[in-house]
N, C-alpha and C positions, 0 to 999 in steps of 0.2 A: 441402600440406594446409592450412596456415594461410591461404594466399591463396584457396583454394577456399571455405573457411568464411567468410572475410571477404566475398567476392563474394556468397555466398548470403545472408548477413545483410543486406548492403547492398541486395540486390534486394527482400528482405522489407520492409525499412524504407521503401524508395521506393514499393513497392506499397501499403503501409498508408497512407502519407502522401497518396498520390494519391486514395485512397478517402475518407479523412477530410476532406481539403481539396481537393476537385476544382477549385476556382477558382484555386488557387495555380499558379504557373508551375513548370516542372521545375527551374529554377534555384533557386527559393525552397525547394521541398521538399528539394532536394539540400543546401541550406544547413542546414535544420533537421536532416536526417539526420546530417550531419557533427557538428553541435553535440550531438546526442543521443549519438553514439558517444563524444564527448569527455566528456560527463557521466558515462557509465558508467565510463570510464577513471578519472576523478577520484574517483568513489565508491569504486572498488576501491583506489586509492592511499590514500584516507583510512582505509579499513578496515585496510590494512596498517600505516599510520602509527600508528593508535591502538592496534593490537594488543590486548594485555590491560591497557592503561592503565585505571586506575580511573575510574569515572563522574565523580567529583569533579574529577579532573585534566583530563579531557576538557572538561567544561563550563567549567572555569577558562580553558581555552585556546581555546574556541570561543564566539563571541558570537552569540546568537540573539535576534532580535526576535520577539515573540509577538503574533499577532492572534487573539483568541478564547480566551484562557486561562480566562475565566470559564465557558466551556462545559465544559471539563474539570473545573473545580471543582464545578460543579453536578452533573455526572454522578457524581463521587466521593462527593458528599454524599447521593446517593439511596438508598444502602444495598443496591443490587441488582446491583452490577457494571455494566460497560458494554462495548460493542464499539466499537473504533476502526478504521474502515475506511480504508485508505490505498492507495497505488499505487507501482509502480516508477518513481517520479518524484523528482527532486531527489536528496537523500541519504536514502533510506528507512531505512537502518540507524541513522543519527544521530537520526532521529525517536524511535526507541525509547529510545536512551540519554538523550536530552534529557528525555523524559517520566519516565523512572525517576529522573533527577537531581532532578526537582521533587517527588519523594516519592510518586509514583503507583505502586501495586503493579501490575506489568504482566507479562503473559505474551504471547508471540507464537507464532503458528502457523508452523511451519517445515517446508519440503519438503526432503528429502535432495538435496544437490547431486550431480552426476555424479562430481566429483572428491572423493574422501573426505578428502584433505588440506585442500582449500578448505573443505569442510563442517565439518571439525573446527576450523579457524581461526575461521570466522565464529561457530560456536556457543560457542567458548571466550570470544570477545570479548563475546558477548551475556550469557553467564553472569557474566563479570567486571563487567558493568554492572547486576547484580542483576535481570536479565530472565529470567523463567521460559520454558521451551521446551515447546511442545505439538507433538508430532510429528503429521504428517498422518495417519499410520496410526491414531491414536486421536483424530483431530481433534474430532469431535462430543463424545465423552466427555470429552476434556481441556478443551474450551471450557466444557462444562456444569459441570465441577468448579471451574474458575476463576471462573466467574460466581457459582456457589454460595458461593465464598469471598470474594465482593464485590471481585474484581479486575478490572482492565481487560484486555481481550484484543484485541491488534492483529492485523489480517489484511491482506494485500495482495490486493485484490479486483479485479484488472484483467487476469486471465489466463483463458484458455479452460478451461471446466469439463467439457467433453465431454457425454456423454449423461445424466449425473447432474445436470447444471446446469439452471437455469431460463432460458428465452429472454427477453431484454429488449433494448431498443434502446441502442446505443452509436454515436454519430455517425450516427444515422439508419439503422443496420443491425442486424439481429438477431444477438445473440451469446449464447453459453452462459456463464452466470455462476453461481458457487456459490450453492446455495439454503440451505445450512446456517446462515449468519449470520442471515438473516431468520427462519428457522424457530425458532432459539434465542431470538431477541429476542421473538418472539411467546410462546414457552413460558415464559420467565423474566420477561417484562415489563420487560426492561432496555433502556436507550436505545442507539441506534446513532448514533455520531458519525463524522464524516469529517474527515480532516486530512492535510496534507503538510508536509514541510520542504524548502524550496528554497533554492538559492544565488543570490546577487545580486552583480553586479560591484562590487567596492570597497565593499561594504556588508555588514552582518551577515547571517547566514542568516535566513530568514523562516519561522517556524512558523505555519501557518494551521490553526486548529481551528474548524470550523463548528458551528452549533447542532445539538442532537440531532434526529434525524428522528422525527416522531410515529409511534408504534406503534399502529396502528388494527386492531381485530378486527371483522370483519363476520360471522363464522360460516362463511365460506368460506375454508378454510386455503390452498388453491391460489391464490386471488385475492390474499389478504393477503401471502403469501410473494412473489408476483410483484410486487405494488405496492411492497413495501419494498425488494426487490432493485433494481427500476427506480429508486427514489428515490436509493439510494446510488450506483448506477451513473451517474446523471445528475450527481451531485456529482463523481465521478471524472472524467467527461468535461469538466466545467467547469474542473477543474485542468489537464487536458491542453491544453485550448484556451488557457488563460492562459499556460502554460509549456510549449509543445510541444517546445522544444529540450531539455527535461529528462526526457522520458518515454522508456520502453523500446520504441521502434518496431520492434525486431527480433523481437518475439514475434508469432506468427501468431494475433492476437486474433480475426480473422474467418476462418471456415472454409467460407463458402458460395462 
């Protein structure tokens, strides 16, 4: 069974890579896929290693170089809360722990995992790091409450959203992406930031936080939601292009 699942995931990764990077050779896309699998394995190992270790002890043992800290500081000072859009890239779990360690009041939107034991482990670690949890079952309401309390809300915005999503381009192809973040940013007038935390060989982790995406209202909500969603999706794509070996290529992002 494990072998069958492994082969299926490998096929999905190879298919996704060939669509995203059609000019790359099969040898190169295979190399990226193997590195991406290794990244997931390392991320899981780090989650197990940190367990319920306090945020302070984790940050003491993990060196992080930051590019764009001022953008977080500016968003924290605006008094309206903020959305932090990220992706399954690098160590996405450590990104939340790092932000919390810097004193930012942070909630994350979490989707229940298939394995309840794994779900409990991850959520216990998140809570130990003073990270609030917003279940997807009450996602919009929970996000609204967090923003009303002037907190940061972190979301992983790189997975298929089904019929309820908005269609935008990702690597030149149409993909369904959650519309909620853009709709809430328009409603609350809060900034949307994007960022990732990636690992580098023999160097500290790198946290990249990019400037807030301008929230523009034209009076056409559908247009505005689509434009904002496209803007943060383009940011996610830029991260994946920069660090393709660290993205979760095994997810069926494209469904056409």
